[in-house]
Every structure is written in structure tokens, then in C-alpha cells.
BAKETOR-483403 format. One record per residue (C-alpha): x, y, z; residue in three letters. Coordinates in Angstrom, 2 decimals. Layout:
<rs>
<r <X, Y, Z>, ALA>
...
</rs>
This chain:
<rs>
<r <-16.07, 36.81, -69.97>, MET>
<r <-16.78, 38.71, -66.66>, ILE>
<r <-15.56, 35.88, -64.53>, TYR>
<r <-12.36, 35.39, -66.44>, LYS>
<r <-11.69, 39.31, -66.52>, SER>
<r <-12.19, 39.11, -62.57>, ASN>
<r <-9.94, 36.18, -62.24>, LYS>
<r <-7.15, 37.81, -64.39>, ILE>
<r <-7.66, 40.83, -62.34>, LEU>
<r <-7.27, 39.09, -59.04>, ALA>
<r <-4.10, 37.22, -60.09>, MET>
<r <-2.63, 40.59, -61.24>, ALA>
<r <-3.52, 42.15, -57.92>, THR>
<r <-1.94, 39.15, -55.98>, LEU>
<r <1.38, 39.30, -58.08>, ALA>
<r <1.30, 43.28, -57.40>, ALA>
<r <1.09, 42.62, -53.72>, MET>
<r <3.75, 40.18, -53.58>, LEU>
<r <5.81, 42.30, -55.41>, PHE>
<r <5.38, 45.14, -53.14>, ALA>
<r <6.46, 42.98, -50.28>, GLN>
<r <9.70, 42.13, -52.14>, GLY>
<r <8.59, 38.54, -53.19>, ALA>
<r <8.58, 37.23, -56.70>, GLU>
<r <6.06, 34.57, -58.39>, VAL>
<r <7.98, 31.77, -60.07>, HIS>
<r <6.83, 29.33, -62.59>, ALA>
<r <7.24, 25.75, -62.12>, GLN>
<r <10.66, 24.88, -63.65>, PRO>
<r <10.36, 23.37, -67.25>, GLN>
<r <12.91, 20.48, -67.49>, ILE>
<r <14.56, 20.69, -70.84>, GLY>
<r <15.10, 17.67, -73.13>, SER>
<r <18.86, 18.17, -73.11>, THR>
<r <19.11, 17.93, -69.35>, LEU>
<r <16.81, 14.84, -69.26>, ALA>
<r <18.91, 13.29, -71.87>, THR>
<r <22.34, 14.08, -69.92>, VAL>
<r <20.79, 12.66, -66.75>, ARG>
<r <19.54, 9.55, -68.32>, GLU>
<r <23.02, 8.93, -70.01>, ARG>
<r <24.70, 9.70, -66.75>, GLY>
<r <27.27, 12.34, -68.27>, HIS>
<r <27.76, 15.37, -70.03>, LEU>
<r <29.19, 15.43, -73.48>, LEU>
<r <31.38, 18.38, -74.14>, CYS>
<r <33.09, 19.27, -77.42>, SER>
<r <36.59, 20.89, -76.94>, THR>
<r <39.87, 21.07, -78.76>, GLY>
<r <42.68, 18.91, -77.96>, GLY>
<r <45.73, 21.22, -78.99>, ALA>
<r <45.02, 24.72, -77.55>, SER>
<r <47.21, 25.27, -74.73>, PRO>
<r <45.27, 27.31, -71.87>, GLY>
<r <41.86, 26.45, -73.29>, PHE>
<r <41.91, 22.76, -74.07>, SER>
<r <45.01, 20.41, -74.50>, ALA>
<r <45.98, 16.94, -73.62>, PHE>
<r <48.16, 16.42, -70.39>, ASP>
<r <50.48, 13.60, -70.20>, SER>
<r <47.79, 11.13, -69.18>, ARG>
<r <45.50, 12.32, -72.29>, GLY>
<r <43.10, 14.47, -70.26>, VAL>
<r <42.08, 17.72, -71.53>, PRO>
<r <43.21, 20.58, -69.51>, GLN>
<r <42.44, 24.22, -69.85>, GLY>
<r <39.76, 26.87, -69.13>, ILE>
<r <37.21, 25.44, -71.74>, ASP>
<r <37.66, 21.96, -70.52>, ALA>
<r <37.07, 23.12, -66.96>, ASP>
<r <33.97, 25.06, -67.77>, ILE>
<r <32.82, 21.63, -68.99>, CYS>
<r <33.52, 20.27, -65.70>, ARG>
<r <31.86, 23.09, -63.77>, ALA>
<r <28.58, 22.55, -65.75>, VAL>
<r <28.83, 18.66, -64.84>, ALA>
<r <29.14, 19.50, -61.41>, ALA>
<r <26.11, 21.88, -61.41>, ALA>
<r <24.07, 19.12, -63.03>, VAL>
<r <25.35, 15.89, -60.97>, PHE>
<r <27.43, 17.21, -58.13>, GLY>
<r <30.42, 15.65, -59.76>, ASP>
<r <32.76, 17.17, -62.21>, ALA>
<r <34.05, 13.76, -63.50>, SER>
<r <30.87, 13.12, -65.03>, ARG>
<r <31.69, 14.49, -68.46>, VAL>
<r <33.06, 13.18, -71.43>, ARG>
<r <35.28, 15.27, -73.88>, PHE>
<r <34.61, 14.92, -77.62>, VAL>
<r <37.76, 16.54, -79.18>, THR>
<r <36.79, 17.95, -82.74>, THR>
<r <38.10, 20.27, -85.41>, SER>
<r <37.21, 23.79, -85.64>, SER>
<r <35.38, 22.76, -88.90>, SER>
<r <33.47, 19.79, -87.26>, GLN>
<r <32.28, 21.50, -83.80>, ARG>
<r <29.23, 23.40, -85.15>, VAL>
<r <28.01, 20.10, -87.04>, LEU>
<r <28.56, 18.13, -83.67>, ASN>
<r <26.51, 20.50, -81.79>, LEU>
<r <23.63, 20.94, -84.42>, GLN>
<r <23.45, 17.12, -84.65>, SER>
<r <23.22, 16.34, -80.99>, GLY>
<r <26.50, 14.58, -80.81>, ALA>
<r <27.44, 16.81, -78.00>, VAL>
<r <25.30, 18.76, -75.37>, ASP>
<r <27.87, 21.83, -75.17>, LEU>
<r <30.48, 23.22, -77.27>, ALA>
<r <33.33, 25.01, -75.21>, ALA>
<r <36.04, 25.27, -77.93>, GLN>
<r <37.46, 29.00, -78.07>, SER>
<r <34.20, 29.70, -79.96>, MET>
<r <33.52, 33.50, -80.76>, THR>
<r <30.05, 34.83, -80.13>, TRP>
<r <28.74, 35.80, -83.61>, THR>
<r <25.65, 36.81, -85.42>, HIS>
<r <25.82, 33.92, -87.99>, THR>
<r <26.18, 31.02, -85.39>, ARG>
<r <23.05, 32.34, -83.73>, GLU>
<r <21.04, 33.56, -86.72>, ALA>
<r <21.82, 30.79, -89.20>, ALA>
<r <23.39, 28.10, -87.56>, ASN>
<r <20.64, 26.91, -85.04>, GLY>
<r <23.00, 27.68, -82.02>, LEU>
<r <22.85, 30.15, -79.08>, VAL>
<r <25.80, 31.51, -77.14>, PHE>
<r <25.76, 31.05, -73.55>, ALA>
<r <28.25, 33.15, -71.74>, SER>
<r <31.72, 34.67, -72.31>, THR>
<r <34.57, 33.35, -70.25>, HIS>
<r <37.39, 34.83, -72.32>, TYR>
<r <37.68, 38.26, -74.10>, TYR>
<r <40.31, 38.04, -76.88>, ASP>
<r <41.33, 39.25, -80.31>, GLY>
<r <42.78, 37.93, -83.44>, GLN>
<r <46.64, 38.22, -83.75>, GLY>
<r <49.59, 36.92, -85.68>, PHE>
<r <52.56, 34.57, -84.78>, LEU>
<r <55.94, 34.84, -86.54>, THR>
<r <59.55, 34.49, -86.12>, ARG>
<r <61.74, 37.12, -84.31>, THR>
<r <64.23, 36.51, -87.20>, SER>
<r <61.89, 38.56, -89.61>, LEU>
<r <62.32, 41.52, -87.44>, GLY>
<r <58.68, 42.56, -87.59>, LEU>
<r <57.13, 45.02, -85.38>, GLN>
<r <53.50, 45.01, -86.78>, SER>
<r <51.50, 42.53, -88.70>, ALA>
<r <51.31, 45.60, -91.17>, ARG>
<r <54.57, 44.52, -92.41>, GLU>
<r <53.65, 40.97, -93.44>, LEU>
<r <53.59, 42.21, -97.20>, GLN>
<r <53.67, 39.10, -99.49>, GLY>
<r <53.69, 36.69, -96.54>, ALA>
<r <52.06, 33.21, -96.45>, THR>
<r <49.91, 32.96, -93.42>, VAL>
<r <48.83, 29.57, -91.81>, CYS>
<r <45.12, 29.49, -90.10>, ALA>
<r <42.64, 26.79, -88.98>, PRO>
<r <39.90, 25.90, -91.35>, ALA>
<r <36.06, 26.47, -90.22>, GLY>
<r <36.54, 29.33, -87.93>, GLY>
<r <36.66, 32.98, -88.32>, ARG>
<r <40.55, 33.46, -88.54>, ALA>
<r <40.52, 33.08, -92.41>, GLU>
<r <37.72, 35.75, -92.71>, ILE>
<r <39.14, 38.07, -90.54>, ASN>
<r <42.60, 38.03, -91.78>, ALA>
<r <41.50, 38.17, -95.39>, ALA>
<r <39.08, 41.08, -94.70>, GLU>
<r <41.68, 43.10, -92.62>, TRP>
<r <44.48, 42.50, -95.17>, ALA>
<r <42.29, 43.92, -98.02>, ARG>
<r <41.23, 46.91, -95.96>, SER>
<r <44.96, 47.96, -95.59>, ILE>
<r <46.22, 46.92, -98.93>, GLY>
<r <48.29, 44.00, -97.47>, LEU>
<r <48.73, 41.19, -99.89>, ARG>
<r <49.04, 37.77, -98.02>, ILE>
<r <48.34, 33.95, -98.93>, THR>
<r <46.30, 32.33, -96.45>, ILE>
<r <46.85, 28.34, -96.16>, ILE>
<r <44.13, 26.34, -94.11>, LEU>
<r <44.40, 23.32, -92.17>, PHE>
<r <41.84, 21.33, -90.20>, ASP>
<r <43.89, 20.58, -87.08>, ARG>
<r <45.79, 22.73, -84.81>, THR>
<r <48.82, 20.35, -85.11>, ASP>
<r <48.82, 20.64, -88.88>, GLU>
<r <48.91, 24.42, -88.62>, VAL>
<r <52.02, 24.17, -86.09>, ILE>
<r <53.80, 21.46, -88.21>, ALA>
<r <53.28, 23.77, -91.32>, ALA>
<r <54.88, 26.63, -89.65>, TYR>
<r <57.64, 24.73, -88.18>, GLY>
<r <58.65, 23.59, -91.43>, SER>
<r <58.71, 26.86, -92.84>, GLY>
<r <55.79, 26.41, -95.18>, ARG>
<r <54.05, 29.63, -93.89>, CYS>
<r <55.74, 32.84, -92.27>, ASP>
<r <53.28, 33.41, -89.53>, ALA>
<r <50.07, 31.88, -88.01>, ILE>
<r <46.97, 33.76, -87.30>, THR>
<r <44.46, 32.83, -84.67>, ASN>
<r <43.12, 34.22, -81.34>, ASP>
<r <46.05, 35.94, -79.68>, ALA>
<r <45.64, 33.76, -76.47>, SER>
<r <45.80, 30.73, -78.68>, LEU>
<r <48.76, 31.90, -80.35>, LEU>
<r <50.67, 32.53, -76.85>, ALA>
<r <49.90, 28.94, -75.94>, GLY>
<r <51.20, 27.67, -79.24>, LEU>
<r <54.34, 29.72, -78.88>, ARG>
<r <55.08, 28.15, -75.39>, SER>
<r <54.99, 24.73, -76.91>, GLY>
<r <57.35, 25.43, -79.62>, LEU>
<r <60.80, 24.28, -79.23>, GLN>
<r <62.40, 27.59, -78.86>, ASN>
<r <59.81, 29.92, -77.76>, PRO>
<r <62.17, 33.03, -77.76>, ALA>
<r <62.68, 32.61, -81.47>, GLU>
<r <59.10, 33.47, -81.93>, HIS>
<r <56.76, 36.44, -81.28>, VAL>
<r <52.94, 37.35, -81.03>, VAL>
<r <52.88, 40.66, -82.74>, LEU>
<r <50.88, 43.65, -81.12>, PRO>
<r <48.19, 43.85, -83.62>, ASP>
<r <44.68, 42.77, -82.91>, ARG>
<r <42.29, 42.92, -85.90>, ILE>
<r <39.18, 41.73, -84.38>, SER>
<r <36.96, 41.31, -81.38>, LYS>
<r <36.79, 37.59, -80.15>, GLU>
<r <34.30, 37.29, -77.04>, PRO>
<r <34.91, 33.34, -76.49>, LEU>
<r <32.54, 31.13, -74.95>, GLY>
<r <30.31, 28.31, -74.62>, THR>
<r <27.52, 27.43, -77.28>, TYR>
<r <24.46, 25.22, -77.08>, VAL>
<r <21.43, 24.42, -79.60>, ARG>
<r <18.66, 26.89, -79.78>, LYS>
<r <15.14, 25.70, -78.64>, GLY>
<r <16.08, 24.43, -75.21>, ASP>
<r <15.94, 27.53, -72.85>, ASP>
<r <16.39, 25.26, -69.62>, ASN>
<r <19.64, 23.98, -70.70>, TRP>
<r <20.75, 27.43, -71.81>, LEU>
<r <20.09, 28.65, -68.41>, ASP>
<r <22.26, 26.04, -66.67>, ILE>
<r <25.34, 26.48, -68.88>, VAL>
<r <24.78, 30.60, -68.88>, ARG>
<r <24.54, 30.74, -65.13>, TRP>
<r <27.26, 28.31, -64.33>, THR>
<r <29.65, 30.50, -65.95>, VAL>
<r <28.18, 33.59, -64.27>, GLN>
<r <28.47, 31.69, -61.01>, ALA>
<r <32.12, 31.37, -61.16>, LEU>
<r <32.66, 35.09, -62.09>, ILE>
<r <30.26, 36.08, -59.44>, ASN>
<r <32.29, 33.89, -56.80>, ALA>
<r <35.53, 35.75, -57.43>, GLU>
<r <33.48, 39.18, -57.13>, GLU>
<r <32.19, 37.90, -53.85>, LEU>
<r <35.51, 36.16, -52.42>, GLY>
<r <34.31, 32.77, -52.71>, ILE>
<r <37.00, 30.43, -53.42>, THR>
<r <37.23, 26.60, -54.14>, ARG>
<r <38.80, 26.34, -50.56>, GLU>
<r <36.49, 28.69, -48.50>, ASN>
<r <33.13, 27.96, -50.03>, SER>
<r <31.71, 25.79, -47.19>, GLU>
<r <32.68, 28.20, -44.65>, GLN>
<r <30.88, 31.01, -46.86>, MET>
<r <27.57, 29.29, -46.16>, LEU>
<r <27.43, 30.81, -43.02>, THR>
<r <27.71, 34.33, -44.59>, SER>
<r <25.33, 37.13, -43.83>, THR>
<r <25.55, 38.75, -47.28>, ASN>
<r <22.41, 38.23, -49.23>, PRO>
<r <24.32, 37.74, -52.46>, LEU>
<r <26.71, 35.03, -51.22>, VAL>
<r <23.55, 33.30, -49.62>, ARG>
<r <21.52, 33.04, -52.84>, ARG>
<r <24.40, 32.00, -54.92>, LEU>
<r <25.55, 29.20, -52.53>, LEU>
<r <21.82, 28.08, -52.16>, GLY>
<r <21.52, 29.19, -48.58>, VAL>
<r <18.56, 31.32, -49.61>, ALA>
<r <16.22, 31.27, -52.56>, GLY>
<r <15.52, 28.52, -55.08>, ASP>
<r <17.73, 29.40, -57.84>, HIS>
<r <18.95, 25.79, -58.53>, GLY>
<r <15.48, 24.42, -58.60>, ARG>
<r <14.38, 27.41, -60.91>, MET>
<r <16.45, 25.29, -63.34>, MET>
<r <15.61, 21.96, -62.41>, GLY>
<r <18.97, 21.44, -60.23>, LEU>
<r <19.68, 21.18, -56.72>, ASP>
<r <20.06, 24.39, -54.94>, ASN>
<r <23.95, 23.58, -54.30>, ARG>
<r <24.38, 23.88, -58.04>, TRP>
<r <26.67, 26.84, -58.00>, ALA>
<r <28.73, 25.68, -54.77>, ILE>
<r <29.32, 22.40, -56.61>, SER>
<r <30.86, 23.99, -59.71>, ALA>
<r <32.91, 26.31, -57.68>, ILE>
<r <34.27, 23.51, -55.74>, GLN>
<r <34.99, 21.58, -58.61>, ALA>
<r <37.00, 24.11, -60.49>, VAL>
<r <37.30, 27.21, -58.58>, GLY>
<r <36.09, 30.78, -59.16>, ASN>
<r <36.94, 32.59, -62.41>, TYR>
<r <39.90, 34.22, -61.00>, GLY>
<r <41.15, 30.63, -60.03>, GLN>
<r <40.46, 29.31, -63.46>, LEU>
<r <42.50, 32.11, -65.22>, TYR>
<r <45.40, 31.71, -62.68>, ASP>
<r <45.60, 28.03, -63.21>, ARG>
<r <45.62, 28.13, -67.02>, HIS>
<r <46.96, 31.66, -67.81>, PHE>
<r <48.75, 32.80, -64.66>, GLY>
<r <52.44, 33.19, -64.29>, GLU>
<r <53.12, 29.92, -63.06>, ALA>
<r <51.24, 28.36, -65.76>, SER>
<r <52.41, 26.95, -69.15>, GLN>
<r <50.88, 29.91, -70.92>, THR>
<r <51.30, 33.13, -68.97>, PRO>
<r <49.18, 35.64, -70.23>, THR>
<r <48.46, 39.16, -68.64>, PRO>
<r <44.54, 39.09, -67.56>, ARG>
<r <44.27, 42.60, -69.26>, GLY>
<r <40.45, 43.08, -70.10>, ILE>
<r <39.80, 39.74, -68.60>, ASN>
<r <40.01, 41.14, -65.23>, ARG>
<r <36.99, 41.76, -63.03>, LEU>
<r <35.09, 45.34, -63.77>, TRP>
<r <36.12, 46.52, -60.24>, THR>
<r <39.61, 45.92, -61.27>, ASP>
<r <39.76, 47.72, -64.53>, GLY>
<r <38.47, 44.91, -66.72>, GLY>
<r <35.25, 44.08, -68.39>, ILE>
<r <34.61, 40.55, -66.86>, MET>
<r <31.29, 41.08, -65.02>, TYR>
<r <29.07, 38.59, -63.43>, GLY>
<r <25.11, 38.93, -63.84>, ALA>
<r <23.48, 38.91, -60.53>, PRO>
<r <21.97, 35.79, -59.16>, VAL>
<r <18.66, 37.49, -57.81>, GLN>
</rs>
């Protein structure tokens, strides 16, 4: 007992000395089963939507494009050094949780909100927010509505299996608004029902509605009303029980946000390797072992940045003025620019 106590005391003393000298004691990285499976398979399986402009929608070649899809590519680049080593599994809103729970995918990046139920009851864990949003309503300008509060007696289309139905029902009930909600499994079914006049409005995350509006035949004939009836921190989910994989997904997103804060872009990342800024040096793997702590190469972050760009470049590509879904950045601006997007420190 004395020997063990002395040994523990000696280890504690050594740790205290190292800490006082500015060092940290690192445990050996524990490679999780998901990372091992992904490496053995040779590619990442990522769940995304296929009809959500700005987030994940098929281009003319049938390739998913959007911020969700690019997050998947960034994770693949962090793991393999190659953003192309990802396979996209497009699923409905009602199926995406089941696919992740069953192991059919390694990661879900499908406009999913961070909620208590998904973490506490569904066996999932939220990795990181990459878009702050709120639920709204899309309707026809011909109705002359100024607010969603004027949708009395309206029929509203919404996707099944998500939060849109619950949010809309609870909000309407709280203000005494009578609406009828019709659910559809797929986004294209929602659009078709709205286009045929079956419903007066669509409710979903406002950013998704802006993207859907841009794809309608005459966008000017439709409007996203200004009301926001919920908080929707959108991001990525992984299964609970594999902290190593959670670290990889979470910190890949944080790396892209930090890159924007530090002025690291897709184009200048190699030049930034010579920076004397310790924050830049740690992020890009010049100093520290932050990649190896997760079982990755120390160039994990620079690989992700070179694959998709920093967070600002991601946003501009999919939601900027030149994109198909121009959306003011708003609260998704960096915290240094009046927003709430904030990169946790890589230290």
C-alpha cells in the first residue's frame, strides 16, 4: 500500500512539474472501431439529403453539393488525406436516424438539429454546429401575407420524421392559430404538393426554404416569411460510444472555423506553414501532435482545409451572393464580426 501510494505521489509530482513547465501529459490515442472500420473499408459512408439546395443537392452530374456534403468531404480528407474517399447515402428525414443507429453510415450530415431526444434517447451524439438556423414558412406572394401569424386555416406541408411538424404544431397552438399539417417523406414530394396547390405553405428550416424557393419556376412569386418559430443549430451526428470518432468529426468542423478566424484559406494553406503564430502552427500540424492524438496524421486539418476551404469559403460557395441560394450570413458570421460562429481552440 505504501509503495502504491508513493508511486501515485511520484506520478502526480511529475505531472505537476510538466504542467508548470507548460507541458501536457498525453495518453496514447485509442483508435475507435469506427475509424478502424472506415480505414479498412477504404472510404467514409456519409448520410446526406439529396434535395436541399445549399446543404446537399445533386448537381447535373448527380454529385451531392452543399455545405453538408462538403463537411463529409472534409472528414474524409482528415482521415485519408483524400476528400474523394467518401460515399454519399441519400436518405429521407425519417430514415437518417435509423441509418446511423444501425451502422449503415458512419456520419450523418443532413441538416439535423442538435436536440436532447436524439442524444438522450436515440443513441446519437451531436458533433458540431456548422449552421445556425430557425424554422420558418414559405408561401405565395399572391396571398399578401406579412407574417406566418396570418396563416389562419391554412394547409401547411412539412417533411416527416423531423422537428418541423412538432415545432409548427406547438407554435400554432401557443398562439391560437389553426393550421392543417400534411407530411411527406421526401422533399421533392413536399415541393410537388405545394406546386400543385395542395398546401398554402411549406414549413422547414428557413435556409432550406430559401434554397427551395430559388429552385421554383418563378421564385419572385414566393416568399419566406420573416417569422422564426424555433432555434435550429444544424450539424453532424455520430453514434454514441466511440469518442475517438466523435473527436475526429467534431474537430474537423472546428478546424474549418478556426481556419477562417486565422486567415488560412484553401489557396494559402501551404504558405501558412511558415507562420510564427502558434495557433496556426498547431492547427496545421507544424507544432504539437493534435492529429496523432486522434489516430490521424498531423496534417489532418490542412488536408480538410485544402479539400473544401475554410468555413467562410464554404459559406460563400453555397450561400453567398453568387450561389444558387444567396442567404445573408447573419448569426453565422464569426464572433469577431458580430455573429456567433466560434472555433474552439486547438490547444
